[in-house]
VOVOKE-246862 format. One record per residue (C-alpha): residue number from 1; residue in one letter; chain; z, y, x. Coordinates in steps of 0.001 Angstrom, whole numbers, plus 500000, padded with zeros to 6 digits. Layout:
residues N
<n:NUM, res:A, chain:A, c3:Z, c2:Y, c1:X>
...
//
This chain:
residues 327
<n:1, res:M, chain:A, c3:707626, c2:116783, c1:813029>
<n:2, res:N, chain:A, c3:708263, c2:112979, c1:812024>
<n:3, res:V, chain:A, c3:711323, c2:110883, c1:811791>
<n:4, res:I, chain:A, c3:711460, c2:107701, c1:813079>
<n:5, res:V, chain:A, c3:714263, c2:104283, c1:811399>
<n:6, res:S, chain:A, c3:714383, c2:101976, c1:814251>
<n:7, res:N, chain:A, c3:716651, c2:098628, c1:815189>
<n:8, res:K, chain:A, c3:715120, c2:095827, c1:816712>
<n:9, res:Y, chain:A, c3:712411, c2:098147, c1:818532>
<n:10, res:Q, chain:A, c3:713906, c2:101068, c1:819334>
<n:11, res:L, chain:A, c3:713057, c2:101110, c1:822646>
<n:12, res:M, chain:A, c3:709028, c2:100670, c1:822036>
<n:13, res:L, chain:A, c3:709520, c2:103531, c1:819659>
<n:14, res:E, chain:A, c3:711155, c2:105617, c1:822693>
<n:15, res:N, chain:A, c3:707763, c2:105449, c1:824024>
<n:16, res:L, chain:A, c3:705817, c2:106993, c1:820925>
<n:17, res:G, chain:A, c3:705487, c2:110493, c1:822878>
<n:18, res:I, chain:A, c3:705442, c2:112398, c1:819684>
<n:19, res:D, chain:A, c3:707668, c2:115554, c1:817951>
<n:20, res:V, chain:A, c3:710812, c2:113506, c1:816050>
<n:21, res:I, chain:A, c3:713215, c2:116085, c1:814387>
<n:22, res:K, chain:A, c3:715219, c2:113055, c1:812829>
<n:23, res:N, chain:A, c3:715869, c2:109697, c1:814621>
<n:24, res:L, chain:A, c3:718347, c2:106800, c1:813025>
<n:25, res:N, chain:A, c3:718693, c2:103432, c1:814685>
<n:26, res:G, chain:A, c3:720230, c2:100492, c1:813000>
<n:27, res:E, chain:A, c3:719744, c2:098191, c1:809914>
<n:28, res:F, chain:A, c3:719984, c2:100578, c1:806370>
<n:29, res:D, chain:A, c3:720458, c2:099792, c1:802915>
<n:30, res:V, chain:A, c3:716800, c2:100675, c1:801496>
<n:31, res:D, chain:A, c3:718958, c2:103156, c1:799512>
<n:32, res:E, chain:A, c3:720537, c2:104177, c1:801803>
<n:33, res:I, chain:A, c3:716985, c2:105553, c1:803244>
<n:34, res:I, chain:A, c3:716101, c2:106606, c1:800260>
<n:35, res:S, chain:A, c3:718830, c2:109013, c1:799333>
<n:36, res:T, chain:A, c3:717901, c2:110221, c1:803797>
<n:37, res:F, chain:A, c3:714723, c2:111334, c1:803012>
<n:38, res:Q, chain:A, c3:713666, c2:111342, c1:799341>
<n:39, res:N, chain:A, c3:714174, c2:115110, c1:800137>
<n:40, res:F, chain:A, c3:712937, c2:115515, c1:803444>
<n:41, res:F, chain:A, c3:710402, c2:117009, c1:804120>
<n:42, res:Y, chain:A, c3:708460, c2:115416, c1:807615>
<n:43, res:Q, chain:A, c3:704874, c2:114568, c1:808557>
<n:44, res:R, chain:A, c3:705073, c2:110933, c1:809321>
<n:45, res:M, chain:A, c3:708035, c2:108351, c1:809405>
<n:46, res:I, chain:A, c3:707661, c2:105406, c1:811672>
<n:47, res:L, chain:A, c3:709535, c2:103081, c1:810247>
<n:48, res:D, chain:A, c3:710317, c2:099530, c1:811652>
<n:49, res:I, chain:A, c3:711551, c2:096970, c1:809098>
<n:50, res:T, chain:A, c3:714164, c2:095225, c1:810632>
<n:51, res:A, chain:A, c3:715932, c2:098517, c1:810427>
<n:52, res:I, chain:A, c3:715357, c2:097558, c1:806210>
<n:53, res:R, chain:A, c3:718116, c2:095244, c1:805417>
<n:54, res:N, chain:A, c3:717199, c2:092358, c1:803901>
<n:55, res:Y, chain:A, c3:713325, c2:092962, c1:804550>
<n:56, res:K, chain:A, c3:711888, c2:089779, c1:803925>
<n:57, res:D, chain:A, c3:712989, c2:090083, c1:799875>
<n:58, res:I, chain:A, c3:709267, c2:092313, c1:799769>
<n:59, res:K, chain:A, c3:711712, c2:093994, c1:795907>
<n:60, res:N, chain:A, c3:713614, c2:095922, c1:798914>
<n:61, res:L, chain:A, c3:709942, c2:096866, c1:799988>
<n:62, res:Q, chain:A, c3:708746, c2:098002, c1:796660>
<n:63, res:K, chain:A, c3:712804, c2:100580, c1:795716>
<n:64, res:L, chain:A, c3:710665, c2:102069, c1:799216>
<n:65, res:S, chain:A, c3:707270, c2:102326, c1:798034>
<n:66, res:I, chain:A, c3:708727, c2:103776, c1:794413>
<n:67, res:S, chain:A, c3:710750, c2:106649, c1:796186>
<n:68, res:L, chain:A, c3:708819, c2:107862, c1:798765>
<n:69, res:D, chain:A, c3:704768, c2:108795, c1:799822>
<n:70, res:M, chain:A, c3:703975, c2:106379, c1:801921>
<n:71, res:D, chain:A, c3:700509, c2:107373, c1:802981>
<n:72, res:K, chain:A, c3:703262, c2:109138, c1:805488>
<n:73, res:V, chain:A, c3:705076, c2:106031, c1:806745>
<n:74, res:I, chain:A, c3:703738, c2:103867, c1:809298>
<n:75, res:L, chain:A, c3:705536, c2:100540, c1:809038>
<n:76, res:L, chain:A, c3:705994, c2:098478, c1:812120>
<n:77, res:L, chain:A, c3:706471, c2:095038, c1:810873>
<n:78, res:D, chain:A, c3:708276, c2:092234, c1:813137>
<n:79, res:D, chain:A, c3:706721, c2:088495, c1:813790>
<n:80, res:S, chain:A, c3:708541, c2:086672, c1:811367>
<n:81, res:A, chain:A, c3:707118, c2:084033, c1:809543>
<n:82, res:E, chain:A, c3:707545, c2:086040, c1:806133>
<n:83, res:S, chain:A, c3:706442, c2:089601, c1:806639>
<n:84, res:S, chain:A, c3:703580, c2:087499, c1:809167>
<n:85, res:S, chain:A, c3:701944, c2:085755, c1:805624>
<n:86, res:P, chain:A, c3:698883, c2:087120, c1:803534>
<n:87, res:A, chain:A, c3:700797, c2:086749, c1:800984>
<n:88, res:Y, chain:A, c3:703946, c2:089458, c1:801951>
<n:89, res:L, chain:A, c3:700737, c2:091627, c1:803116>
<n:90, res:S, chain:A, c3:699011, c2:091077, c1:800229>
<n:91, res:K, chain:A, c3:702103, c2:092642, c1:798121>
<n:92, res:L, chain:A, c3:702513, c2:095202, c1:800695>
<n:93, res:I, chain:A, c3:699035, c2:096440, c1:800089>
<n:94, res:S, chain:A, c3:699637, c2:096339, c1:796117>
<n:95, res:M, chain:A, c3:702416, c2:098928, c1:796387>
<n:96, res:G, chain:A, c3:700396, c2:101465, c1:798248>
<n:97, res:I, chain:A, c3:701316, c2:100517, c1:801541>
<n:98, res:Y, chain:A, c3:698646, c2:100502, c1:803722>
<n:99, res:N, chain:A, c3:699587, c2:101581, c1:807267>
<n:100, res:F, chain:A, c3:701457, c2:098520, c1:808683>
<n:101, res:T, chain:A, c3:700610, c2:096986, c1:812222>
<n:102, res:R, chain:A, c3:702580, c2:095368, c1:814727>
<n:103, res:N, chain:A, c3:702375, c2:096909, c1:818130>
<n:104, res:L, chain:A, c3:702546, c2:100352, c1:819544>
<n:105, res:E, chain:A, c3:698673, c2:100680, c1:819853>
<n:106, res:G, chain:A, c3:698539, c2:100229, c1:816800>
<n:107, res:I, chain:A, c3:701437, c2:102772, c1:815718>
<n:108, res:Q, chain:A, c3:699675, c2:105734, c1:818163>
<n:109, res:Y, chain:A, c3:696133, c2:104522, c1:815823>
<n:110, res:L, chain:A, c3:697644, c2:105018, c1:812259>
<n:111, res:Y, chain:A, c3:699516, c2:108434, c1:813536>
<n:112, res:N, chain:A, c3:696534, c2:110254, c1:813638>
<n:113, res:H, chain:A, c3:693861, c2:107906, c1:812098>
<n:114, res:P, chain:A, c3:695831, c2:106658, c1:808277>
<n:115, res:N, chain:A, c3:694831, c2:103703, c1:806397>
<n:116, res:S, chain:A, c3:692923, c2:103802, c1:802982>
<n:117, res:Y, chain:A, c3:692700, c2:101279, c1:800584>
<n:118, res:R, chain:A, c3:689048, c2:099939, c1:801486>
<n:119, res:D, chain:A, c3:690747, c2:099619, c1:805068>
<n:120, res:V, chain:A, c3:693065, c2:097057, c1:804148>
<n:121, res:A, chain:A, c3:691219, c2:096118, c1:801688>
<n:122, res:Q, chain:A, c3:689936, c2:092349, c1:803213>
<n:123, res:F, chain:A, c3:693836, c2:091682, c1:803238>
<n:124, res:H, chain:A, c3:694588, c2:091915, c1:799495>
<n:125, res:Q, chain:A, c3:694821, c2:088830, c1:797759>
<n:126, res:I, chain:A, c3:694183, c2:090283, c1:794228>
<n:127, res:D, chain:A, c3:695521, c2:087047, c1:792120>
<n:128, res:D, chain:A, c3:699035, c2:088129, c1:794258>
<n:129, res:V, chain:A, c3:699570, c2:091683, c1:793366>
<n:130, res:V, chain:A, c3:703214, c2:092748, c1:792929>
<n:131, res:V, chain:A, c3:703364, c2:094724, c1:789529>
<n:132, res:V, chain:A, c3:704966, c2:098267, c1:790508>
<n:133, res:Q, chain:A, c3:706236, c2:100540, c1:787607>
<n:134, res:Q, chain:A, c3:706943, c2:104239, c1:788271>
<n:135, res:P, chain:A, c3:710334, c2:105423, c1:787270>
<n:136, res:T, chain:A, c3:710265, c2:108219, c1:784868>
<n:137, res:V, chain:A, c3:712957, c2:110368, c1:787078>
<n:138, res:Q, chain:A, c3:710081, c2:110208, c1:789293>
<n:139, res:P, chain:A, c3:706600, c2:110780, c1:787875>
<n:140, res:Q, chain:A, c3:704973, c2:112198, c1:790252>
<n:141, res:Q, chain:A, c3:705091, c2:109696, c1:793108>
<n:142, res:T, chain:A, c3:702182, c2:108857, c1:795117>
<n:143, res:V, chain:A, c3:702100, c2:104803, c1:794391>
<n:144, res:M, chain:A, c3:699901, c2:102536, c1:794228>
<n:145, res:M, chain:A, c3:700062, c2:101154, c1:790751>
<n:146, res:E, chain:A, c3:698514, c2:097708, c1:789714>
<n:147, res:Q, chain:A, c3:699580, c2:098038, c1:786217>
<n:148, res:T, chain:A, c3:697628, c2:098002, c1:782564>
<n:149, res:Y, chain:A, c3:697357, c2:100579, c1:780706>
<n:150, res:P, chain:A, c3:697274, c2:100593, c1:776480>
<n:151, res:T, chain:A, c3:693842, c2:100188, c1:775218>
<n:152, res:G, chain:A, c3:692688, c2:101751, c1:772313>
<n:153, res:G, chain:A, c3:695000, c2:102083, c1:769247>
<n:154, res:N, chain:A, c3:696821, c2:105180, c1:769330>
<n:155, res:H, chain:A, c3:698107, c2:104878, c1:773151>
<n:156, res:S, chain:A, c3:695205, c2:106680, c1:775013>
<n:157, res:R, chain:A, c3:695472, c2:107920, c1:778346>
<n:158, res:I, chain:A, c3:694997, c2:111258, c1:778558>
<n:159, res:I, chain:A, c3:694500, c2:113059, c1:782205>
<n:160, res:G, chain:A, c3:693458, c2:116580, c1:782135>
<n:161, res:V, chain:A, c3:691774, c2:118115, c1:785348>
<n:162, res:K, chain:A, c3:692195, c2:121910, c1:786161>
<n:163, res:N, chain:A, c3:690738, c2:123537, c1:788976>
<n:164, res:V, chain:A, c3:693568, c2:125619, c1:791348>
<n:165, res:T, chain:A, c3:690694, c2:127422, c1:793334>
<n:166, res:K, chain:A, c3:687479, c2:128923, c1:792139>
<n:167, res:S, chain:A, c3:684984, c2:126146, c1:791422>
<n:168, res:A, chain:A, c3:686974, c2:123439, c1:792946>
<n:169, res:G, chain:A, c3:684410, c2:120757, c1:790583>
<n:170, res:A, chain:A, c3:686553, c2:120188, c1:787954>
<n:171, res:T, chain:A, c3:683722, c2:119912, c1:785690>
<n:172, res:T, chain:A, c3:681551, c2:117214, c1:788272>
<n:173, res:L, chain:A, c3:685223, c2:115131, c1:788977>
<n:174, res:V, chain:A, c3:685207, c2:114955, c1:785313>
<n:175, res:Y, chain:A, c3:682078, c2:113594, c1:784257>
<n:176, res:M, chain:A, c3:681994, c2:110978, c1:787568>
<n:177, res:M, chain:A, c3:685570, c2:109519, c1:786626>
<n:178, res:Q, chain:A, c3:683866, c2:108762, c1:782840>
<n:179, res:K, chain:A, c3:680679, c2:107384, c1:784024>
<n:180, res:E, chain:A, c3:682284, c2:105227, c1:787294>
<n:181, res:L, chain:A, c3:685316, c2:104549, c1:784588>
<n:182, res:S, chain:A, c3:683362, c2:102998, c1:781846>
<n:183, res:R, chain:A, c3:682324, c2:100084, c1:783557>
<n:184, res:N, chain:A, c3:685882, c2:098943, c1:782890>
<n:185, res:Y, chain:A, c3:687192, c2:100991, c1:779695>
<n:186, res:N, chain:A, c3:686235, c2:102813, c1:777193>
<n:187, res:V, chain:A, c3:686682, c2:106581, c1:778271>
<n:188, res:T, chain:A, c3:685297, c2:109633, c1:776939>
<n:189, res:A, chain:A, c3:684913, c2:113096, c1:778985>
<n:190, res:I, chain:A, c3:685549, c2:115940, c1:777247>
<n:191, res:E, chain:A, c3:684933, c2:120102, c1:777917>
<n:192, res:V, chain:A, c3:687327, c2:123165, c1:777277>
<n:193, res:D, chain:A, c3:686098, c2:126426, c1:776758>
<n:194, res:K, chain:A, c3:682698, c2:125730, c1:779073>
<n:195, res:T, chain:A, c3:679440, c2:124167, c1:778216>
<n:196, res:D, chain:A, c3:679181, c2:123073, c1:781503>
<n:197, res:F, chain:A, c3:678242, c2:119535, c1:779805>
<n:198, res:T, chain:A, c3:675300, c2:120417, c1:778579>
<n:199, res:Y, chain:A, c3:673263, c2:120441, c1:782171>
<n:200, res:L, chain:A, c3:674524, c2:116901, c1:782896>
<n:201, res:K, chain:A, c3:672150, c2:115892, c1:779959>
<n:202, res:D, chain:A, c3:675144, c2:113063, c1:778767>
<n:203, res:N, chain:A, c3:675051, c2:112916, c1:774653>
<n:204, res:K, chain:A, c3:678541, c2:110781, c1:775737>
<n:205, res:L, chain:A, c3:679767, c2:114462, c1:777717>
<n:206, res:V, chain:A, c3:681640, c2:116089, c1:774599>
<n:207, res:S, chain:A, c3:681872, c2:120419, c1:774949>
<n:208, res:A, chain:A, c3:684939, c2:121857, c1:772788>
<n:209, res:I, chain:A, c3:686797, c2:124488, c1:772078>
<n:210, res:S, chain:A, c3:691050, c2:125432, c1:772639>
<n:211, res:G, chain:A, c3:691433, c2:125967, c1:769063>
<n:212, res:S, chain:A, c3:689261, c2:122366, c1:768647>
<n:213, res:V, chain:A, c3:690594, c2:120565, c1:771133>
<n:214, res:M, chain:A, c3:693473, c2:118397, c1:769388>
<n:215, res:Q, chain:A, c3:690987, c2:117464, c1:766373>
<n:216, res:E, chain:A, c3:687984, c2:116368, c1:768837>
<n:217, res:V, chain:A, c3:691530, c2:114517, c1:770989>
<n:218, res:S, chain:A, c3:692107, c2:112112, c1:767717>
<n:219, res:R, chain:A, c3:688733, c2:111500, c1:766879>
<n:220, res:F, chain:A, c3:689157, c2:109712, c1:769907>
<n:221, res:T, chain:A, c3:692264, c2:108048, c1:770454>
<n:222, res:G, chain:A, c3:690339, c2:104385, c1:769944>
<n:223, res:S, chain:A, c3:689425, c2:105146, c1:773500>
<n:224, res:D, chain:A, c3:691478, c2:103884, c1:776597>
<n:225, res:A, chain:A, c3:691084, c2:107103, c1:777908>
<n:226, res:I, chain:A, c3:690368, c2:110388, c1:777688>
<n:227, res:I, chain:A, c3:689592, c2:112539, c1:780600>
<n:228, res:I, chain:A, c3:689851, c2:116848, c1:779691>
<n:229, res:D, chain:A, c3:688471, c2:119655, c1:782090>
<n:230, res:V, chain:A, c3:691154, c2:121830, c1:781147>
<n:231, res:N, chain:A, c3:689999, c2:125151, c1:781839>
<n:232, res:N, chain:A, c3:692416, c2:127236, c1:781539>
<n:233, res:S, chain:A, c3:693179, c2:125890, c1:777861>
<n:234, res:V, chain:A, c3:697089, c2:126153, c1:777125>
<n:235, res:Q, chain:A, c3:696502, c2:124010, c1:774290>
<n:236, res:A, chain:A, c3:694475, c2:120758, c1:775722>
<n:237, res:E, chain:A, c3:696852, c2:120748, c1:778628>
<n:238, res:S, chain:A, c3:699409, c2:120164, c1:776474>
<n:239, res:L, chain:A, c3:697713, c2:117136, c1:775016>
<n:240, res:C, chain:A, c3:697414, c2:115472, c1:778204>
<n:241, res:N, chain:A, c3:700012, c2:112745, c1:779465>
<n:242, res:E, chain:A, c3:699059, c2:113983, c1:783627>
<n:243, res:I, chain:A, c3:697367, c2:116907, c1:784940>
<n:244, res:I, chain:A, c3:695180, c2:116136, c1:788104>
<n:245, res:Y, chain:A, c3:694986, c2:119562, c1:790523>
<n:246, res:L, chain:A, c3:692019, c2:120162, c1:792252>
<n:247, res:I, chain:A, c3:692561, c2:122622, c1:795613>
<n:248, res:E, chain:A, c3:688793, c2:122793, c1:797768>
<n:249, res:P, chain:A, c3:690788, c2:122972, c1:801251>
<n:250, res:T, chain:A, c3:688261, c2:126291, c1:802260>
<n:251, res:T, chain:A, c3:689490, c2:128576, c1:804348>
<n:252, res:I, chain:A, c3:688020, c2:131524, c1:802260>
<n:253, res:K, chain:A, c3:688877, c2:129149, c1:798546>
<n:254, res:L, chain:A, c3:692236, c2:129240, c1:800174>
<n:255, res:N, chain:A, c3:692319, c2:132749, c1:801064>
<n:256, res:K, chain:A, c3:691062, c2:134213, c1:798123>
<n:257, res:L, chain:A, c3:693818, c2:132013, c1:796189>
<n:258, res:M, chain:A, c3:696640, c2:133416, c1:798076>
<n:259, res:M, chain:A, c3:695758, c2:137073, c1:797759>
<n:260, res:V, chain:A, c3:695921, c2:136542, c1:794136>
<n:261, res:T, chain:A, c3:698521, c2:134409, c1:793698>
<n:262, res:P, chain:A, c3:700671, c2:133865, c1:796401>
<n:263, res:Q, chain:A, c3:703123, c2:131511, c1:795216>
<n:264, res:V, chain:A, c3:700612, c2:129459, c1:793430>
<n:265, res:L, chain:A, c3:701530, c2:126050, c1:796001>
<n:266, res:K, chain:A, c3:705131, c2:126757, c1:794942>
<n:267, res:T, chain:A, c3:703841, c2:125725, c1:791635>
<n:268, res:L, chain:A, c3:702048, c2:122850, c1:792391>
<n:269, res:K, chain:A, c3:705261, c2:121077, c1:794273>
<n:270, res:D, chain:A, c3:705238, c2:117639, c1:793063>
<n:271, res:K, chain:A, c3:702470, c2:117241, c1:791430>
<n:272, res:K, chain:A, c3:698929, c2:115579, c1:791263>
<n:273, res:V, chain:A, c3:697295, c2:118012, c1:794328>
<n:274, res:I, chain:A, c3:693637, c2:116520, c1:795000>
<n:275, res:L, chain:A, c3:691901, c2:117903, c1:797649>
<n:276, res:N, chain:A, c3:688428, c2:118070, c1:796459>
<n:277, res:Q, chain:A, c3:684503, c2:118550, c1:797809>
<n:278, res:S, chain:A, c3:687375, c2:118236, c1:801117>
<n:279, res:L, chain:A, c3:685522, c2:117604, c1:804788>
<n:280, res:L, chain:A, c3:689464, c2:117572, c1:805674>
<n:281, res:S, chain:A, c3:690471, c2:114197, c1:807993>
<n:282, res:S, chain:A, c3:693226, c2:113002, c1:808011>
<n:283, res:K, chain:A, c3:695541, c2:114344, c1:810807>
<n:284, res:D, chain:A, c3:694000, c2:118088, c1:809323>
<n:285, res:V, chain:A, c3:695579, c2:116491, c1:805510>
<n:286, res:L, chain:A, c3:698597, c2:116057, c1:807423>
<n:287, res:D, chain:A, c3:698356, c2:119350, c1:808649>
<n:288, res:F, chain:A, c3:698194, c2:121149, c1:804711>
<n:289, res:E, chain:A, c3:700665, c2:118868, c1:803378>
<n:290, res:Y, chain:A, c3:702881, c2:120157, c1:806480>
<n:291, res:E, chain:A, c3:701440, c2:124024, c1:806379>
<n:292, res:S, chain:A, c3:701470, c2:124420, c1:801813>
<n:293, res:R, chain:A, c3:704690, c2:121759, c1:801871>
<n:294, res:L, chain:A, c3:702990, c2:119470, c1:799329>
<n:295, res:K, chain:A, c3:702428, c2:116493, c1:799203>
<n:296, res:I, chain:A, c3:698569, c2:115222, c1:798499>
<n:297, res:F, chain:A, c3:697657, c2:112729, c1:796457>
<n:298, res:Y, chain:A, c3:694113, c2:111966, c1:797722>
<n:299, res:N, chain:A, c3:691876, c2:113360, c1:799777>
<n:300, res:M, chain:A, c3:688562, c2:113766, c1:797810>
<n:301, res:P, chain:A, c3:685051, c2:114500, c1:800188>
<n:302, res:P, chain:A, c3:682019, c2:115528, c1:798751>
<n:303, res:L, chain:A, c3:680378, c2:113150, c1:796381>
<n:304, res:D, chain:A, c3:676596, c2:112076, c1:795559>
<n:305, res:E, chain:A, c3:676978, c2:111764, c1:791541>
<n:306, res:R, chain:A, c3:673158, c2:109909, c1:791548>
<n:307, res:E, chain:A, c3:675130, c2:107394, c1:793312>
<n:308, res:T, chain:A, c3:675456, c2:104231, c1:791467>
<n:309, res:R, chain:A, c3:678774, c2:102712, c1:792837>
<n:310, res:N, chain:A, c3:680896, c2:105360, c1:794693>
<n:311, res:K, chain:A, c3:683953, c2:103683, c1:796945>
<n:312, res:M, chain:A, c3:685959, c2:106690, c1:797324>
<n:313, res:L, chain:A, c3:685649, c2:107550, c1:794253>
<n:314, res:N, chain:A, c3:686561, c2:104253, c1:793607>
<n:315, res:D, chain:A, c3:689769, c2:104144, c1:795333>
<n:316, res:F, chain:A, c3:690802, c2:107408, c1:793667>
<n:317, res:L, chain:A, c3:690725, c2:105459, c1:790806>
<n:318, res:V, chain:A, c3:692277, c2:102213, c1:791918>
<n:319, res:R, chain:A, c3:695069, c2:104877, c1:792880>
<n:320, res:L, chain:A, c3:695379, c2:106015, c1:789705>
<n:321, res:G, chain:A, c3:696091, c2:103014, c1:788418>
<n:322, res:F, chain:A, c3:692946, c2:101617, c1:787239>
<n:323, res:D, chain:A, c3:691873, c2:098427, c1:787742>
<n:324, res:M, chain:A, c3:688174, c2:099152, c1:789091>
<n:325, res:Q, chain:A, c3:687347, c2:095205, c1:790165>
<n:326, res:A, chain:A, c3:684005, c2:094361, c1:788763>
<n:327, res:K, chain:A, c3:683049, c2:092809, c1:785526>
//
């Protein structure tokens, strides 16, 4: 079900022809919108920008992007000079707001075909970036972050990757993340309690056991980032600043998962969940979110590990907050 927040364009939005569970009309402070919908489950929000009081101040859109899942929001822009300017659009993109349009046809298209970064990259002015920091009370919000992570010293960013469905591709994804990030960063990849890295024949990859993983991580604290295939290691998970959970969304794997651990999806609420090796369309992902009550951080298709540059992987790393501009 969907929600509509309208003001100037109320009559236009009445002609959308979609199922609506909640409909608000008027002008609201951004905090009112956040408090109303932050814990309200919906598939899509159609948001008339004129319903946001003082929307021409980009900081109000920034507050919205921090607190709501902007992948689910379609922003209907007006024709004002401010919101029509290239600089304004670029700042929206920097905050992870990719689904914006000015007409009914655009809303109907984005409802079934949500934009990714590469769909709006041509509007992004890299030199005009808004820095969006996530508040500590909401560490798992899905926000496109243009921020700088510590490099070197004892401040490595440690990212764990963990399969939820069996063989969801954590090892290969860690390897590909390390390879792609190494273009711009000093990155270390570690697998725990397995030796699958040996088949990749890359001496930069590290295999460790749970009992020694802390020592291995400490050896690489000079790295900008450490990516860990944690497998089932509690020790490895405890070392991570953040963990990415992988679900391969095939019917067989999902049904097996639910038979063995029926409550597992509830444990993933508000965590970074990736649909990996996924052939789901954008609409399928919205349906999956509705049925699972999860917010999907990224829908990752099958990747070719032999590709020199992978656009989807690059987009994912940008979403994680890394600067992946060519250097």
